[in-house]
C-alpha positions as CSV (number, residue, x, y, z in Angstrom):
1,M,-3.4,111.8,-65.7
2,P,-2.6,109.5,-62.8
3,V,-4.6,109.9,-59.8
4,N,-2.9,110.5,-56.6
5,I,-4.4,108.1,-53.6
6,L,-4.0,110.2,-50.2
7,M,-4.1,108.8,-46.8
8,P,-7.6,109.9,-45.8
9,A,-9.0,111.5,-42.6
10,L,-11.6,108.9,-41.5
11,S,-12.7,110.7,-38.4
12,P,-12.5,114.0,-36.9
13,T,-10.0,113.3,-34.5
14,M,-7.7,111.3,-37.0
15,E,-4.3,112.9,-37.6
16,K,-2.5,109.5,-38.5
17,G,-3.5,106.2,-39.7
18,N,-1.8,102.6,-39.8
19,L,-1.9,101.1,-43.4
20,A,-3.0,97.7,-42.0
21,R,-3.1,95.8,-45.6
22,W,-3.3,96.4,-49.3
23,L,-6.1,94.3,-51.0
24,K,-4.3,95.0,-54.4
25,K,-1.2,94.5,-55.9
26,E,0.8,96.8,-58.3
27,G,-0.4,96.2,-61.9
28,D,-3.8,95.1,-60.7
29,T,-7.1,96.4,-62.4
30,V,-8.9,98.6,-60.0
31,K,-12.8,99.2,-60.7
32,A,-14.9,102.1,-58.9
33,G,-16.1,100.5,-55.6
34,D,-13.4,98.0,-55.3
35,V,-11.9,97.9,-51.6
36,I,-8.3,98.5,-52.1
37,A,-6.8,98.9,-48.7
38,E,-7.7,98.5,-45.0
39,I,-7.1,101.6,-42.6
40,E,-6.6,101.4,-38.9
41,T,-7.9,104.6,-37.5
42,D,-7.8,105.7,-33.7
43,K,-11.0,104.0,-33.1
44,A,-11.7,101.1,-36.0
45,T,-10.3,99.3,-39.2
46,M,-11.9,100.8,-42.3
47,E,-12.3,99.7,-45.7
48,Y,-10.8,102.2,-48.3
49,E,-12.7,101.9,-51.6
50,S,-11.6,103.3,-55.0
51,I,-14.0,105.7,-56.7
52,D,-12.3,105.5,-60.2
53,D,-11.2,102.7,-62.5
54,G,-7.8,102.5,-63.5
55,V,-4.6,100.2,-62.6
56,L,-2.5,100.7,-59.3
57,A,0.3,101.8,-60.9
58,K,2.5,102.4,-57.6
59,I,2.3,101.4,-53.9
60,V,4.1,104.3,-52.1
61,V,3.5,103.0,-48.4
62,P,4.0,99.3,-47.9
63,E,1.3,97.7,-45.6
64,G,2.0,97.4,-42.1
65,T,3.3,100.9,-41.8
66,Q,2.0,103.0,-39.0
67,D,1.7,106.8,-38.1
68,V,1.1,108.0,-41.7
69,P,0.1,111.2,-42.1
70,V,-3.5,112.2,-43.1
71,N,-2.9,113.2,-46.6
72,Q,0.3,112.0,-47.4
73,L,0.8,110.1,-50.7
74,I,0.2,106.5,-50.3
75,A,-0.2,105.3,-53.8
76,V,-1.1,106.2,-57.5
77,L,-3.6,105.1,-59.8
78,A,-3.0,105.2,-63.5
79,A,-6.0,106.1,-65.6
80,E,-7.7,103.9,-68.0
81,G,-5.7,103.9,-71.3
82,E,-2.8,105.7,-69.5
83,D,0.7,104.0,-69.2
84,V,1.5,102.4,-66.0
85,K,5.3,103.3,-66.3
86,A,4.6,107.1,-67.0
87,A,2.3,107.2,-64.0
88,T,4.9,105.2,-61.7
89,S,7.5,108.0,-62.9
90,A,4.9,110.6,-61.8
91,A,4.7,109.2,-58.5
92,A,8.3,109.3,-58.0
93,K,8.0,113.1,-58.6
94,A,4.8,113.8,-56.4
95,P,4.8,115.6,-53.2
96,A,4.5,113.5,-50.0
97,A,1.6,115.1,-49.0
98,A,-1.0,117.3,-50.3
99,K,-3.1,120.3,-49.0
100,A,-6.5,120.2,-48.9
101,P,-8.3,123.4,-50.3
102,E,-11.0,125.2,-48.2
103,A,-14.1,123.2,-48.1
104,P,-17.6,124.3,-48.1
105,K,-19.8,124.7,-45.4
106,P,-20.5,121.2,-43.7
107,T,-23.6,119.1,-43.6
108,A,-25.3,117.6,-40.7
109,A,-25.1,114.4,-42.6
110,P,-22.6,112.1,-40.6
111,A,-19.3,111.3,-41.7
112,M,-19.2,108.1,-44.0
113,A,-16.6,105.2,-43.6
114,T,-15.6,105.4,-47.3
115,P,-13.4,108.0,-48.1
116,A,-13.2,109.5,-51.9
117,V,-9.8,109.0,-53.4
118,A,-7.9,112.1,-54.1
119,T,-7.7,113.4,-57.9
120,P,-5.9,116.6,-58.8
121,A,-9.6,118.3,-58.9
122,A,-10.8,117.1,-55.5
123,A,-8.9,116.5,-52.7
124,P,-9.7,114.4,-49.3
125,R,-10.9,115.8,-46.4
126,A,-8.6,117.7,-44.3
127,P,-6.6,116.6,-41.7
128,A,-7.8,117.1,-38.0
129,P,-7.3,120.5,-37.3
130,A,-3.8,122.0,-36.0
131,P,-3.6,125.0,-33.4
132,A,-4.0,128.2,-35.2
133,A,-0.8,129.5,-36.9
134,S,0.5,132.6,-35.2
135,R,3.9,134.6,-35.3
136,G,6.0,135.9,-32.3
137,D,3.7,139.1,-31.8
138,N,0.5,136.8,-31.2
139,R,-1.2,137.6,-34.7
140,V,-3.5,134.9,-35.4
141,F,-3.7,133.8,-39.4
142,A,-7.3,133.4,-40.6
143,S,-9.3,134.2,-43.9
144,P,-11.3,137.3,-43.8
145,L,-14.3,135.2,-44.3
146,A,-13.4,133.0,-41.1
147,R,-12.8,136.5,-39.2
148,R,-16.1,137.7,-40.1
149,M,-17.7,134.1,-39.3
150,A,-16.2,134.0,-35.8
151,K,-17.4,137.5,-35.1
152,D,-21.0,137.1,-35.7
153,A,-20.9,133.8,-33.7
154,G,-19.4,135.6,-30.9
155,I,-16.1,133.4,-30.9
156,D,-12.5,134.3,-30.1
157,V,-10.9,133.5,-33.2
158,G,-7.5,132.8,-31.4
159,R,-9.4,129.7,-29.8
160,I,-10.2,128.3,-33.0
161,R,-7.9,125.4,-34.7
162,G,-6.8,126.0,-38.1
163,S,-6.9,123.2,-40.6
164,G,-5.9,125.2,-43.7
165,P,-2.2,125.5,-44.9
166,H,0.3,126.3,-42.4
167,G,-2.6,126.3,-39.7
168,R,-4.6,129.0,-41.0
169,I,-7.9,129.3,-40.1
170,I,-10.9,129.2,-42.7
171,A,-14.5,129.0,-42.8
172,R,-15.0,125.3,-42.3
173,D,-12.9,125.4,-39.2
174,V,-15.3,128.3,-37.7
175,E,-18.2,126.0,-38.5
176,A,-16.8,123.0,-36.5
177,A,-16.1,125.7,-33.5
178,K,-19.7,126.4,-33.5
179,S,-20.8,122.5,-32.6
180,G,-17.7,123.0,-30.0
181,K,-15.2,121.2,-32.1
182,G,-11.4,122.7,-32.6
183,L,-11.6,125.0,-29.8
184,A,-8.4,125.5,-27.9
185,A,-8.3,125.8,-24.1
186,P,-8.7,129.6,-23.2
187,I,-5.8,131.7,-23.0
188,A,-4.9,133.3,-19.5
189,A,-4.8,137.3,-19.0
190,A,-1.0,137.2,-19.5
191,G,-1.3,135.7,-22.7
192,A,-0.1,132.2,-21.9
193,P,-2.3,129.0,-22.6
194,L,-4.5,128.0,-19.4
195,A,-3.0,124.3,-19.5
196,I,0.0,123.4,-17.5
197,Q,3.2,122.1,-19.5
198,A,3.8,118.4,-18.6
199,P,7.2,117.7,-17.6
200,S,9.0,116.1,-20.5
201,D,9.7,112.2,-21.1
202,D,13.4,112.7,-20.2
203,K,12.7,114.3,-16.9
204,I,10.1,111.7,-16.0
205,R,12.7,108.7,-17.0
206,A,15.4,110.5,-15.0
207,L,13.4,109.9,-11.9
208,F,13.8,105.9,-12.2
209,E,16.7,104.0,-12.3
210,P,17.7,103.0,-15.7
211,G,16.9,99.2,-16.8
212,S,14.0,99.0,-14.1
213,F,11.1,99.8,-16.4
214,E,9.9,98.9,-20.1
215,V,8.7,101.6,-22.5
216,V,5.5,100.5,-24.4
217,P,4.9,103.1,-27.2
218,H,1.6,104.6,-27.1
219,D,-0.9,103.4,-30.2
220,N,-3.3,105.7,-31.9
221,I,-6.2,105.1,-29.7
222,R,-4.2,105.9,-26.4
223,K,-3.0,109.0,-27.9
224,V,-6.3,110.3,-28.9
225,I,-7.9,109.4,-25.6
226,A,-5.0,111.1,-23.5
227,R,-5.7,114.4,-25.7
228,R,-9.3,114.2,-25.6
229,L,-9.3,113.9,-21.7
230,V,-7.1,116.6,-21.0
231,E,-9.0,118.7,-23.4
232,A,-12.1,117.9,-21.7
233,K,-10.7,118.8,-18.4
234,L,-9.2,121.8,-19.1
235,T,-12.1,123.4,-21.4
236,I,-15.2,121.9,-19.3
237,P,-16.1,122.9,-15.9
238,H,-17.3,119.7,-14.5
239,F,-19.7,119.5,-11.7
240,Y,-20.8,116.3,-9.7
241,L,-23.9,115.4,-8.3
242,T,-24.3,111.6,-6.6
243,L,-27.9,109.6,-5.5
244,D,-28.2,106.2,-4.1
245,C,-30.9,104.3,-6.1
246,N,-33.1,101.5,-4.8
247,I,-33.2,98.8,-7.8
248,G,-35.4,96.3,-5.9
249,K,-38.1,96.4,-8.4
250,L,-35.9,96.7,-11.3
251,M,-33.9,93.5,-10.3
252,A,-37.4,91.8,-10.0
253,A,-38.6,93.2,-13.3
254,R,-35.5,92.1,-15.1
255,E,-35.7,88.6,-13.9
256,E,-39.2,88.2,-15.3
257,I,-38.3,90.0,-18.5
258,N,-35.6,87.6,-19.1
259,A,-37.7,84.7,-18.0
260,A,-40.3,85.5,-20.6
261,A,-38.1,86.1,-23.2
262,P,-38.8,84.0,-26.6
263,K,-36.7,81.3,-27.4
264,D,-35.6,79.8,-30.6
265,K,-35.6,76.4,-31.7
266,D,-32.2,75.7,-29.9
267,G,-33.4,77.0,-26.8
268,K,-31.7,80.6,-27.1
269,P,-33.5,83.6,-25.7
270,A,-34.6,86.4,-28.1
271,Y,-32.9,88.9,-25.5
272,K,-31.3,89.2,-22.3
273,V,-31.4,92.6,-20.7
274,S,-29.0,94.0,-18.1
275,V,-29.2,96.2,-15.7
276,N,-27.2,98.5,-18.0
277,D,-30.1,98.5,-20.4
278,F,-32.4,99.7,-17.9
279,V,-29.7,102.5,-17.0
280,I,-29.7,103.5,-20.8
281,K,-33.3,103.9,-21.2
282,A,-33.7,105.6,-18.0
283,L,-31.3,108.4,-18.6
284,A,-33.1,108.9,-21.9
285,L,-36.3,109.2,-20.8
286,A,-35.1,111.3,-18.0
287,L,-33.4,113.7,-20.7
288,Q,-36.8,114.0,-22.3
289,Q,-38.5,115.0,-19.0
290,V,-36.0,117.8,-18.6
291,P,-35.3,118.8,-22.1
292,D,-33.1,121.7,-20.9
293,A,-30.5,119.0,-19.6
294,N,-30.5,117.5,-23.2
295,V,-28.3,120.1,-24.1
296,T,-24.7,120.5,-25.9
297,W,-22.6,123.9,-25.4
298,T,-21.3,125.8,-28.1
299,E,-19.3,129.1,-28.3
300,G,-22.4,130.5,-30.4
301,G,-25.1,128.8,-28.5
302,M,-27.0,126.3,-27.1
303,L,-27.7,123.0,-29.0
304,K,-31.0,121.6,-27.4
305,H,-31.4,118.0,-28.7
306,R,-35.0,116.7,-29.8
307,H,-33.8,113.0,-29.3
308,S,-32.1,111.4,-26.4
309,D,-29.1,109.9,-28.1
310,I,-26.9,108.0,-25.4
311,G,-23.6,106.8,-25.4
312,V,-22.5,103.8,-24.0
313,A,-18.7,103.5,-23.0
314,V,-17.3,99.9,-24.0
315,S,-13.8,98.6,-23.0
316,I,-11.6,97.6,-26.0
317,P,-7.9,96.6,-26.0
318,G,-5.7,99.8,-25.4
319,G,-8.5,102.0,-24.5
320,L,-12.5,102.4,-24.9
321,I,-14.9,103.7,-27.3
322,T,-18.4,105.2,-26.5
323,P,-21.2,103.7,-29.1
324,V,-24.3,105.6,-29.4
325,V,-27.8,104.1,-29.4
326,R,-29.7,106.7,-31.1
327,K,-33.2,107.8,-30.2
328,A,-33.0,105.7,-27.3
329,E,-36.1,107.1,-25.6
330,M,-38.2,105.5,-28.5
331,K,-36.5,101.9,-27.9
332,S,-37.9,99.0,-26.2
333,L,-35.3,97.5,-23.5
334,S,-35.0,94.4,-25.6
335,V,-34.0,96.6,-28.5
336,I,-31.7,98.3,-26.7
337,S,-29.8,95.1,-25.1
338,N,-29.5,93.5,-28.4
339,E,-28.5,96.9,-30.0
340,M,-25.4,97.3,-27.4
341,K,-24.5,93.4,-27.6
342,D,-24.0,94.1,-31.5
343,Y,-21.9,97.5,-30.9
344,A,-19.7,95.7,-28.1
345,A,-18.7,92.9,-30.4
346,R,-18.0,95.1,-33.3
347,A,-16.2,97.5,-30.9
348,R,-13.9,95.0,-29.6
349,A,-13.2,93.9,-33.3
350,R,-12.7,97.5,-34.4
351,K,-15.2,97.3,-36.9
352,L,-17.8,100.0,-36.0
353,K,-18.7,102.8,-38.4
354,P,-18.0,106.6,-37.4
355,E,-21.4,107.4,-37.4
356,E,-22.1,104.7,-34.6
357,Y,-19.7,106.4,-32.1
358,Q,-19.7,110.1,-33.0
359,G,-22.2,112.6,-31.7
360,G,-24.6,111.8,-29.0
361,S,-26.4,114.0,-26.3
362,S,-25.1,112.0,-23.1
363,A,-23.4,109.0,-21.8
364,V,-23.3,106.2,-19.7
365,S,-20.2,104.7,-17.9
366,N,-20.6,101.7,-15.8
367,L,-18.0,100.1,-13.9
368,G,-20.6,98.2,-11.4
369,M,-19.4,94.9,-13.0
370,Y,-15.7,95.4,-11.4
371,G,-17.6,95.7,-8.1
372,I,-16.9,99.8,-8.0
373,K,-19.3,101.2,-5.6
374,D,-19.2,104.7,-6.9
375,F,-16.9,107.2,-9.0
376,A,-16.9,110.2,-11.4
377,A,-16.4,110.1,-15.2
378,V,-15.0,112.4,-17.3
379,I,-17.6,114.3,-19.7
380,N,-17.0,113.1,-23.4
381,P,-17.4,116.3,-25.8
382,P,-19.7,117.2,-27.4
383,H,-21.9,115.9,-24.3
384,A,-22.9,117.7,-21.6
385,T,-23.5,115.1,-19.2
386,I,-22.4,111.4,-18.6
387,L,-23.9,109.4,-15.7
388,A,-21.3,106.9,-13.8
389,V,-22.9,104.0,-12.7
390,G,-21.6,102.0,-9.8
391,A,-22.5,98.2,-8.7
392,G,-25.9,97.0,-7.3
393,E,-25.4,95.3,-3.9
394,E,-27.4,94.8,-0.7
395,R,-27.1,97.6,1.9
396,A,-28.7,98.5,5.0
397,I,-31.3,101.1,5.0
398,V,-33.9,102.9,7.1
399,K,-37.2,102.6,6.1
400,D,-40.2,103.5,8.2
401,G,-38.0,103.6,11.3
402,K,-36.5,100.2,10.8
403,I,-33.2,99.0,9.6
404,E,-33.8,96.6,6.4
405,A,-31.7,95.4,3.4
406,A,-32.3,96.6,0.2
407,W,-30.6,96.5,-3.5
408,M,-28.8,99.9,-4.1
409,M,-27.0,101.1,-6.7
410,S,-25.0,104.7,-6.7
411,V,-25.0,106.9,-9.5
412,T,-22.8,110.0,-10.4
413,L,-23.9,112.6,-12.8
414,S,-21.1,114.8,-14.5
415,T,-22.3,117.9,-15.7
416,D,-20.9,120.6,-18.0
417,H,-21.7,123.4,-15.6
418,R,-21.9,125.9,-18.6
419,A,-24.8,124.3,-20.2
420,V,-26.3,122.2,-17.0
421,D,-26.1,123.9,-13.7
422,G,-26.4,122.4,-10.4
423,A,-30.0,122.7,-9.9
424,L,-31.0,121.9,-13.4
425,G,-28.5,118.3,-13.0
426,A,-30.2,117.7,-9.9
427,Q,-33.5,118.0,-11.4
428,M,-32.4,115.7,-14.2
429,L,-30.8,112.8,-11.9
430,G,-34.1,113.2,-9.9
431,A,-36.3,112.1,-12.7
432,F,-33.7,109.5,-13.5
433,K,-33.9,108.1,-10.0
434,T,-37.6,107.9,-10.2
435,L,-37.5,105.9,-13.5
436,I,-35.0,103.4,-12.6
437,E,-36.6,102.9,-9.0
438,N,-40.0,102.5,-10.8
439,P,-39.1,100.4,-14.2
440,V,-42.9,100.1,-15.0
441,M,-42.8,103.8,-15.9
442,M,-40.2,103.0,-18.6
443,V,-42.9,100.9,-20.5
444,V,-45.9,103.3,-20.3
């Protein structure tokens, strides 16, 4: 029996993917573990491995095709000993897409980069959730199990995005909602969504003279960033706290640390610590000192994290991505520095694995290298906080009644006020200020 190969969902946000390249041709023999294609997701280019032996009987979607929906048939694999022509004929009769059955309760393991090839007995991971299906009477379609789970968790079933057939809410959607994923914006009393409907493309274009502009289509990264930013601002009550930090001691310590770095035979230092590395470390330790701020909000309860997993915003062509430094509170500055250099290089080449940029408990966004003095960053779910870092610069300050010059840096903490209120955020930001102004405290 032929095996249908479907477009996989390689990340929780992926709804469509680009089929960048086929590494096998029709008629080629395929072994389990062979890389057969490269798929471009909204965040990275990933290899697609076969889990079955056979012959690639038919390529349904040619390489270079963009915006292929998740679960759409892209190729057919003939099983060992099966007639290739028969498998090709079966492909012509196959549906364009397949619906995934209700999945078992997800585990806490990170998403894997290599998807499973769909078979009649095992469909691939379901596509990114769609809004819950409903009729004109506002009825929400959900399985009895999903309704019971939502009730037990204290979650409004109407806010959960369904991934079952026709948008039906199933058990795995409720499990995702418990961690804050797949939740729609709250519904206003009149029954209308809280979000304001944006003007249509045609209305916006009508404001400008025809021929005075060029339309540049959005790529997948930009679409996902736009959607997540809107969701973040609609569903997360942002609260902002700003402090000025004296980084004179930090600048001196950085210079000494880099000067003392061991060098290889070519004279290249083993590491070169940046101000941002100090910021990552200080934020990680501050979250450990104020553990009530090291949290994630979910409708069912607060997730209190044991470690400080710090996401760091990295600019890439067409948008940005946030690789995560895991257990940053336990790592030295040199380790953080080298890890971030590796992440940044692979992020720009779109080679990060999903487990390297998903999750995290807080994040850092640094625009100091662009000369920005201060700004407020948008929280990246599932985080409850994000620290916006401005440029370090010499400023006039008053010390002991005298005006003197000092290296200063402004930072702004954005918090999810449901999880980290003003007083708690101020306590955490105060802990960060103490650490960043006294870097020796980060190594004791």
